[in-house]
C-alpha positions as CSV (number, residue, x, y, z in Angstrom):
1,M,-39.9,-9.8,-1.1
2,Q,-38.5,-7.3,-3.5
3,T,-38.8,-8.3,-7.2
4,N,-36.9,-7.0,-10.1
5,K,-38.3,-7.5,-13.6
6,V,-35.9,-7.6,-16.5
7,N,-36.7,-8.0,-20.1
8,I,-34.9,-10.6,-22.2
9,S,-33.9,-7.9,-24.7
10,N,-32.1,-6.0,-21.9
11,I,-30.1,-9.1,-21.0
12,I,-29.1,-9.5,-24.6
13,D,-28.2,-5.8,-25.0
14,K,-26.2,-5.5,-21.8
15,H,-24.5,-9.0,-22.0
16,R,-25.3,-9.4,-18.3
17,M,-27.5,-12.0,-16.5
18,D,-26.9,-11.0,-12.8
19,A,-29.9,-9.4,-11.1
20,S,-27.8,-7.0,-9.0
21,F,-26.6,-5.3,-12.2
22,F,-30.2,-4.5,-13.3
23,M,-31.3,-3.5,-9.8
24,T,-28.6,-0.8,-10.0
25,E,-29.4,0.0,-13.6
26,N,-33.1,0.7,-12.8
27,S,-32.2,2.9,-9.8
28,Y,-30.7,5.8,-11.9
29,R,-33.4,6.6,-14.5
30,G,-33.2,10.3,-15.5
31,Y,-29.5,10.5,-15.0
32,V,-27.0,11.3,-17.7
33,S,-24.4,8.9,-19.1
34,L,-20.8,9.8,-18.3
35,S,-20.0,9.6,-22.0
36,K,-22.0,12.8,-22.5
37,Y,-19.2,14.7,-20.7
38,V,-16.1,12.7,-21.4
39,S,-14.4,10.4,-23.9
40,V,-13.1,7.3,-22.2
41,K,-9.6,6.3,-23.4
42,G,-7.7,3.2,-22.3
43,G,-4.1,2.9,-21.4
44,K,-1.7,0.3,-22.8
45,R,0.5,-2.4,-21.4
46,I,4.2,-2.7,-22.4
47,P,4.1,-4.8,-25.6
48,K,5.5,-8.4,-25.4
49,G,9.2,-8.3,-26.0
50,E,9.6,-4.7,-24.9
51,F,11.0,-3.6,-21.6
52,F,11.5,-0.6,-19.3
53,S,14.7,1.3,-19.9
54,F,17.6,0.8,-17.6
55,Q,18.5,4.5,-18.0
56,R,16.4,7.5,-17.1
57,T,14.8,9.1,-20.2
58,D,12.2,11.8,-20.9
59,Y,9.6,9.1,-21.4
60,L,7.8,7.7,-18.4
61,Y,5.3,4.9,-17.8
62,L,2.6,5.3,-15.1
63,R,1.6,2.1,-13.4
64,L,-1.3,1.8,-11.0
65,S,1.2,1.2,-8.1
66,D,2.8,4.6,-8.8
67,I,-0.3,6.4,-7.5
68,D,0.2,6.8,-3.7
69,N,-3.3,6.3,-2.2
70,F,-4.7,8.1,-5.3
71,E,-3.6,11.4,-3.8
72,A,0.0,11.9,-5.0
73,I,2.6,10.6,-7.4
74,D,6.4,10.9,-7.5
75,F,7.5,11.1,-11.1
76,A,11.1,10.4,-10.0
77,K,10.0,6.8,-9.1
78,F,8.4,6.1,-12.5
79,N,9.9,3.5,-14.8
80,S,11.4,5.0,-18.0
81,I,10.9,3.8,-21.5
82,S,12.9,4.4,-24.7
83,E,11.9,7.0,-27.3
84,D,11.2,4.3,-29.8
85,L,8.8,2.6,-27.4
86,F,7.1,5.9,-26.6
87,I,6.5,6.5,-30.3
88,K,4.8,3.1,-30.5
89,L,2.6,4.0,-27.5
90,H,2.1,7.7,-28.0
91,R,-1.6,7.4,-28.4
92,Y,-1.8,6.5,-24.7
93,Q,0.0,9.6,-23.5
94,I,-1.6,11.5,-20.6
95,E,-1.6,15.2,-20.1
96,E,-1.7,17.7,-17.3
97,N,-5.0,17.9,-15.4
98,E,-6.4,14.8,-17.1
99,L,-8.7,12.6,-14.9
100,I,-7.6,9.0,-14.5
101,I,-9.7,6.1,-13.2
102,S,-8.5,2.7,-12.2
103,I,-10.2,-0.2,-14.1
104,A,-8.4,-3.3,-12.8
105,G,-7.8,-4.4,-9.2
106,T,-8.8,-1.5,-7.1
107,I,-11.4,-0.3,-9.6
108,G,-13.2,3.0,-9.5
109,R,-10.4,5.1,-7.8
110,T,-9.7,8.4,-9.5
111,F,-6.7,10.7,-9.7
112,I,-6.0,14.1,-11.5
113,V,-2.6,14.3,-13.1
114,K,-0.7,17.3,-11.8
115,N,2.8,18.7,-12.1
116,I,4.2,16.5,-14.9
117,P,7.9,17.5,-15.0
118,I,8.8,19.9,-17.9
119,G,10.0,17.9,-20.9
120,K,8.6,14.6,-19.7
121,K,6.0,12.6,-21.5
122,V,3.9,9.9,-19.7
123,I,2.2,6.8,-21.0
124,L,-0.7,5.3,-19.1
125,T,-1.0,1.7,-17.9
126,E,-3.7,-0.6,-19.3
127,N,-5.0,-0.9,-15.7
128,C,-6.3,2.7,-15.9
129,A,-8.3,4.8,-18.3
130,K,-8.3,8.6,-18.9
131,L,-11.4,10.6,-19.0
132,V,-11.0,13.4,-21.6
133,L,-13.5,16.2,-21.0
134,K,-15.7,17.2,-24.0
135,D,-17.0,20.4,-22.3
136,N,-14.8,23.2,-20.8
137,N,-17.6,24.0,-18.4
138,V,-17.0,20.7,-16.6
139,L,-14.3,20.9,-13.9
140,P,-12.2,17.8,-13.6
141,E,-12.1,18.3,-9.8
142,Y,-15.9,18.3,-9.7
143,L,-16.2,15.3,-11.9
144,R,-13.7,13.4,-9.7
145,I,-15.9,14.2,-6.6
146,V,-18.9,12.8,-8.4
147,L,-17.1,9.7,-9.5
148,E,-15.9,9.0,-6.0
149,S,-19.4,9.4,-4.5
150,N,-21.5,6.4,-3.4
151,I,-24.0,6.8,-6.2
152,I,-21.3,6.2,-8.8
153,Q,-19.2,3.6,-6.8
154,E,-22.3,1.5,-6.5
155,Q,-22.7,1.4,-10.2
156,I,-19.0,0.6,-10.7
157,Y,-19.3,-2.3,-8.3
158,A,-22.4,-3.6,-10.1
159,N,-20.6,-3.2,-13.5
160,R,-17.4,-4.9,-12.5
161,I,-16.4,-8.1,-14.3
162,K,-16.1,-10.8,-11.5
163,T,-12.7,-12.4,-12.2
164,T,-9.7,-13.1,-9.9
165,I,-8.6,-9.5,-10.5
166,P,-11.8,-7.4,-10.7
167,K,-12.1,-5.3,-13.9
168,I,-14.5,-2.9,-15.6
169,G,-14.6,-2.3,-19.3
170,L,-14.2,1.1,-21.0
171,D,-17.7,0.9,-22.4
172,R,-19.2,0.3,-19.0
173,I,-17.3,3.3,-17.7
174,G,-18.9,5.5,-20.4
175,R,-22.4,4.2,-19.5
176,L,-22.1,5.2,-15.8
177,K,-25.1,7.4,-14.9
178,L,-24.5,10.8,-13.3
179,P,-26.9,13.5,-12.0
180,A,-26.8,16.3,-14.6
181,I,-23.7,18.5,-14.0
182,P,-24.7,22.0,-12.6
183,H,-23.4,25.4,-13.7
184,V,-19.6,25.9,-13.3
185,D,-20.1,28.3,-10.4
186,I,-21.9,25.7,-8.4
187,Q,-19.2,23.1,-9.3
188,S,-16.5,25.6,-8.0
189,Q,-18.4,26.0,-4.7
190,I,-18.6,22.2,-4.2
191,V,-14.9,21.8,-5.1
192,E,-13.9,24.5,-2.6
193,Q,-16.0,22.8,0.1
194,H,-14.4,19.4,-0.6
195,T,-10.9,21.0,-0.8
196,Q,-11.3,22.6,2.6
197,A,-12.4,19.3,4.2
198,Q,-9.4,17.5,2.5
199,E,-7.0,20.1,3.9
200,A,-8.5,19.7,7.4
201,K,-8.0,16.0,7.1
202,Q,-4.5,16.4,5.9
203,T,-3.8,18.7,9.0
204,K,-5.0,15.9,11.2
205,D,-2.9,13.4,9.3
206,R,0.2,15.5,9.7
207,E,-0.4,15.8,13.4
208,A,-0.8,12.0,13.6
209,K,2.4,11.5,11.6
210,S,4.3,13.8,13.9
211,L,3.2,11.8,16.9
212,L,4.1,8.5,15.2
213,D,7.5,9.9,14.1
214,S,8.2,10.8,17.8
215,I,8.2,7.1,18.8
216,D,11.6,6.6,17.3
217,S,13.2,9.4,19.3
218,F,11.4,8.2,22.4
219,I,12.8,4.7,22.0
220,L,16.4,5.9,21.4
221,K,16.2,8.4,24.4
222,T,14.8,5.8,26.7
223,L,17.4,3.2,25.8
224,G,20.2,5.8,25.8
225,V,21.1,5.0,22.2
226,I,22.8,7.7,20.1
227,L,23.2,6.9,16.4
228,P,25.3,8.9,13.9
229,S,23.7,10.7,10.9
230,R,24.2,8.8,7.7
231,D,24.7,12.0,5.8
232,T,28.1,12.5,7.4
233,Y,29.6,9.4,5.8
234,A,30.9,8.8,2.3
235,K,29.0,6.5,0.0
236,E,32.1,4.6,-1.1
237,N,32.3,1.1,0.3
238,K,35.9,0.5,1.4
239,V,36.7,-2.7,3.3
240,T,39.9,-4.5,4.3
241,L,40.4,-8.2,3.6
242,S,40.5,-9.0,7.4
243,Q,37.0,-7.6,7.7
244,L,35.7,-10.1,5.2
245,I,37.1,-13.2,6.9
246,G,34.2,-15.2,8.5
247,N,31.7,-12.6,7.5
248,R,29.7,-11.2,4.5
249,Y,31.9,-10.7,1.4
250,D,30.1,-7.7,0.0
251,P,31.5,-4.2,0.8
252,Y,28.0,-2.9,1.4
253,Y,27.8,-4.8,4.6
254,H,31.1,-3.2,5.8
255,N,30.1,0.3,4.8
256,E,31.8,2.9,7.1
257,Y,28.5,4.2,8.3
258,F,27.4,0.7,9.4
259,E,30.7,0.2,11.2
260,E,30.4,3.5,13.1
261,A,26.6,3.1,13.8
262,F,27.0,-0.3,15.4
263,K,30.0,1.0,17.4
264,H,27.7,3.9,18.7
265,L,24.9,1.4,19.4
266,K,27.2,-0.8,21.6
267,E,28.8,2.1,23.4
268,T,25.7,4.2,24.2
269,S,23.0,1.7,25.0
270,N,22.0,1.7,28.6
271,Y,21.1,-2.0,28.3
272,N,22.8,-5.2,27.1
273,L,22.6,-6.0,23.4
274,V,21.4,-9.5,22.7
275,R,21.0,-11.5,19.5
276,L,17.5,-12.1,18.3
277,R,18.1,-15.8,18.3
278,D,19.0,-15.7,22.0
279,I,15.6,-14.5,23.0
280,S,13.6,-16.6,20.6
281,V,12.3,-20.1,20.6
282,L,11.6,-20.1,16.8
283,I,12.7,-18.1,13.8
284,T,11.3,-19.5,10.6
285,S,9.5,-18.7,7.3
286,G,7.0,-20.3,5.0
287,I,6.6,-21.1,1.3
288,T,4.4,-19.8,-1.4
289,P,2.2,-22.3,-3.1
290,K,2.0,-22.0,-6.9
291,S,-0.1,-19.1,-8.0
292,G,-3.6,-20.2,-9.1
293,G,-2.8,-23.8,-8.0
294,D,-4.9,-26.3,-6.1
295,D,-3.4,-25.2,-2.7
296,Y,-5.7,-22.2,-2.5
297,T,-9.3,-21.9,-1.5
298,D,-11.8,-19.3,-0.2
299,S,-12.0,-17.6,3.2
300,E,-14.8,-19.8,4.5
301,H,-12.9,-23.1,4.0
302,G,-9.3,-22.0,4.2
303,V,-6.6,-20.7,6.5
304,A,-5.4,-17.1,6.2
305,F,-2.1,-16.9,4.2
306,I,-0.1,-13.8,5.1
307,R,2.3,-12.2,2.6
308,S,4.7,-9.4,3.3
309,G,2.4,-6.9,1.6
310,N,-0.4,-7.7,4.1
311,I,1.6,-6.1,7.0
312,D,0.7,-2.4,6.9
313,I,2.7,0.6,8.0
314,M,1.2,0.4,11.5
315,G,2.4,-3.2,11.9
316,E,-1.1,-4.6,11.6
317,V,-2.3,-7.4,9.4
318,D,-4.7,-6.4,6.6
319,F,-7.3,-9.2,6.9
320,D,-9.4,-7.7,4.1
321,N,-6.9,-8.6,1.4
322,L,-5.6,-12.0,2.4
323,L,-5.4,-15.2,0.3
324,Y,-6.4,-18.5,1.9
325,I,-4.8,-21.9,1.6
326,K,-6.4,-25.3,2.1
327,R,-6.3,-26.7,5.6
328,E,-4.4,-29.9,4.5
329,V,-1.6,-27.7,3.1
330,H,-1.5,-25.7,6.3
331,D,-1.3,-28.9,8.4
332,T,1.2,-30.8,6.2
333,R,3.7,-29.0,3.9
334,M,3.4,-25.7,5.8
335,K,3.0,-26.9,9.4
336,S,6.4,-25.5,10.5
337,S,5.3,-21.9,9.6
338,K,1.9,-21.8,11.4
339,V,1.4,-18.4,13.0
340,Q,0.4,-18.0,16.7
341,N,-1.1,-15.1,18.6
342,G,1.8,-12.8,19.6
343,D,4.3,-13.9,16.9
344,I,6.4,-11.2,15.3
345,M,6.5,-11.0,11.5
346,I,9.3,-9.3,9.6
347,A,9.3,-8.7,5.8
348,I,12.6,-10.0,4.5
349,V,12.2,-9.8,0.7
350,G,11.5,-7.0,-1.8
351,A,10.0,-3.5,-1.5
352,T,8.5,-4.1,1.9
353,I,11.7,-5.4,3.5
354,G,11.9,-4.2,7.1
355,Q,8.2,-3.9,7.6
356,V,7.3,-5.5,11.0
357,G,4.1,-6.4,12.8
358,I,2.6,-8.7,15.4
359,Y,-0.1,-11.3,14.8
360,H,-3.0,-10.3,17.1
361,S,-5.5,-13.0,16.5
362,S,-6.6,-16.5,17.6
363,R,-7.4,-17.3,13.9
364,E,-5.2,-19.9,12.3
365,A,-2.8,-18.5,9.8
366,N,0.4,-19.2,7.8
367,I,3.1,-17.1,6.1
368,N,5.0,-17.1,2.8
369,Q,8.8,-17.2,2.4
370,A,9.0,-13.4,2.3
371,I,8.2,-13.2,6.0
372,A,10.4,-14.2,9.0
373,L,8.3,-15.4,11.9
374,V,9.9,-14.8,15.3
375,R,8.4,-16.4,18.4
376,L,9.9,-15.1,21.6
377,K,10.7,-16.8,24.9
378,D,8.0,-16.1,27.5
379,V,10.1,-13.6,29.5
380,Y,10.2,-11.0,26.7
381,N,7.5,-8.6,25.6
382,P,6.8,-9.1,21.8
383,E,5.4,-5.6,21.6
384,Y,8.6,-4.2,22.9
385,I,10.8,-6.2,20.5
386,K,8.5,-5.3,17.6
387,E,8.8,-1.6,18.4
388,V,12.6,-1.8,18.6
389,I,12.8,-3.6,15.3
390,K,10.5,-0.9,13.8
391,S,12.8,1.8,15.2
392,S,16.0,3.1,13.7
393,I,17.8,0.5,15.8
394,G,16.1,-2.4,14.2
395,Q,16.1,-0.8,10.7
396,L,19.9,-0.2,11.1
397,N,20.2,-4.0,11.6
398,L,18.0,-4.8,8.6
399,D,19.5,-2.2,6.3
400,R,22.9,-3.7,6.9
401,L,21.8,-7.3,6.5
402,K,19.9,-6.8,3.3
403,R,21.7,-7.6,0.0
404,P,21.7,-4.6,-2.3
405,V,20.5,-6.5,-5.4
406,A,17.5,-6.0,-7.7
407,R,15.2,-7.7,-5.2
408,A,16.7,-7.1,-1.8
409,N,16.5,-10.0,0.7
410,I,17.7,-11.2,4.1
411,N,18.0,-14.9,5.1
412,L,16.8,-16.3,8.4
413,E,20.3,-16.9,9.8
414,E,21.0,-13.2,9.3
415,I,17.7,-12.2,10.9
416,S,18.7,-14.2,14.0
417,T,21.9,-12.1,14.4
418,M,20.0,-8.8,14.9
419,L,21.3,-6.9,17.9
420,I,18.5,-5.7,20.3
421,P,18.9,-3.6,23.5
422,V,16.9,-5.6,26.1
423,P,16.1,-4.0,29.5
424,E,14.2,-5.7,32.4
425,I,10.7,-6.8,31.6
426,E,9.3,-4.0,33.7
427,V,11.1,-1.4,31.6
428,Q,9.9,-3.2,28.4
429,D,6.3,-3.0,29.6
430,E,6.6,0.7,30.5
431,I,8.1,1.5,27.1
432,V,5.2,-0.4,25.4
433,K,2.6,1.4,27.5
434,S,3.9,4.8,26.4
435,I,4.1,3.8,22.7
436,V,0.6,2.4,22.8
437,S,-0.6,5.8,24.2
438,I,1.1,7.6,21.4
439,R,-0.4,5.3,18.7
440,Q,-3.8,5.7,20.2
441,Q,-3.6,9.5,20.0
442,A,-2.4,9.2,16.4
443,K,-5.3,6.9,15.5
444,R,-7.8,9.2,17.1
445,L,-6.5,12.2,15.0
446,Q,-6.6,10.0,11.8
447,K,-10.2,8.9,12.7
448,E,-11.3,12.5,13.2
449,G,-9.9,13.5,9.8
450,V,-11.6,10.6,8.1
451,E,-14.9,11.4,9.8
452,L,-14.7,15.1,8.9
453,L,-14.0,14.3,5.2
454,E,-16.8,11.7,5.1
455,K,-19.3,14.1,6.6
456,T,-18.4,16.7,4.0
457,K,-18.7,14.1,1.2
458,Q,-22.2,13.1,2.4
459,E,-23.2,16.8,2.4
460,I,-21.9,17.2,-1.1
461,E,-23.6,14.0,-2.3
462,N,-26.9,15.4,-0.9
463,I,-26.3,18.6,-2.9
464,I,-25.5,16.7,-6.0
465,L,-28.7,14.6,-5.6
466,G,-30.8,17.7,-4.9
467,N,-31.7,16.6,-1.4
468,L,-30.8,19.9,0.2
């Protein structure tokens, strides 16, 4: 049995009593603290009583959610703040080429700020910290590679504060142990090696995306559907009174593009259009128990609770980030929204509206009110219906049905009215077979890209550790 001796004085000094922390601490003797190379500066939350600006300004606020997979950011999507609020928060401004690290939630991820628009100033969220270099001979790109390596990520994991939302303090970031940073020429070589691997992965990802994007054209062509381009229609929403009778009262629903697009759908489809309710035995949604309430439990004792954000872009359920509800809640108050293998799930509220997936599992599960659960009659292929809903045909339906308000939403009655081209089951099966083949090719390319980058990262880590 491995033992790990810890002095009482160390426990007092570090304010930690967990053995895993000291096992990690003792593994990096001879390394250098990150604080030798950088100053760790925290971000700042929007003060109580202050709000984002309704108008675009030159002052932006960077949230953790604004960093797309920690690879790119779109400044046009940032929330704006007023000049007065910026002045209050100016000490938390971030600059071009500064290195950012997440310290709450998804902790330990890094990002280098690039291409801040001219004239714009950006304030950093409290969920991140910026690492300000003390030495010009340290490249931020090299330091990012080191921070993303296993030797540092293990320390970050050991140093995290174990709360509902994992966090790590600024002082603990500064105490992370690094191998001594080599000469800038060696740093440059390592950065170049890493960049080449990233570019190779991005090439694989682009090839995969091209394949996935082709699915929509394949579905439209196979079904004979021709939809008009939205760009050719005016944005004004004009509607006659007769159009409103018995229907939605908002002009958005009766936008000229929607009227023409559905006309094209009906005229060009090779197959009959049916309402979703006519091919379903159940269309329902769940509820959301009070956050932090007694209805929740752990994965060992609970039932998986699926929210709209748990359905990824590929239509799969992300089981790694689920909440769990107590079985008695699942069997009583939420018994009408139990999920079965093969059920279709459609996000009907918020930013993920229109995301659609299928539940492929025999595990018991439930859903919240932001998901519409659709259970089909036996004579229909749920994979086919899912793919049509994911396609521009389904998204046309959902785009028209959603209410253009601050938090877009669609109700279950509206979901049930979706128009779907439905061929014979043999044709459905053939379409699914072709799409599965395309998705498998795309996954293979993505896997190749990930493996290539991981192989390079391991080679770089060996160099950093002096193993080569």
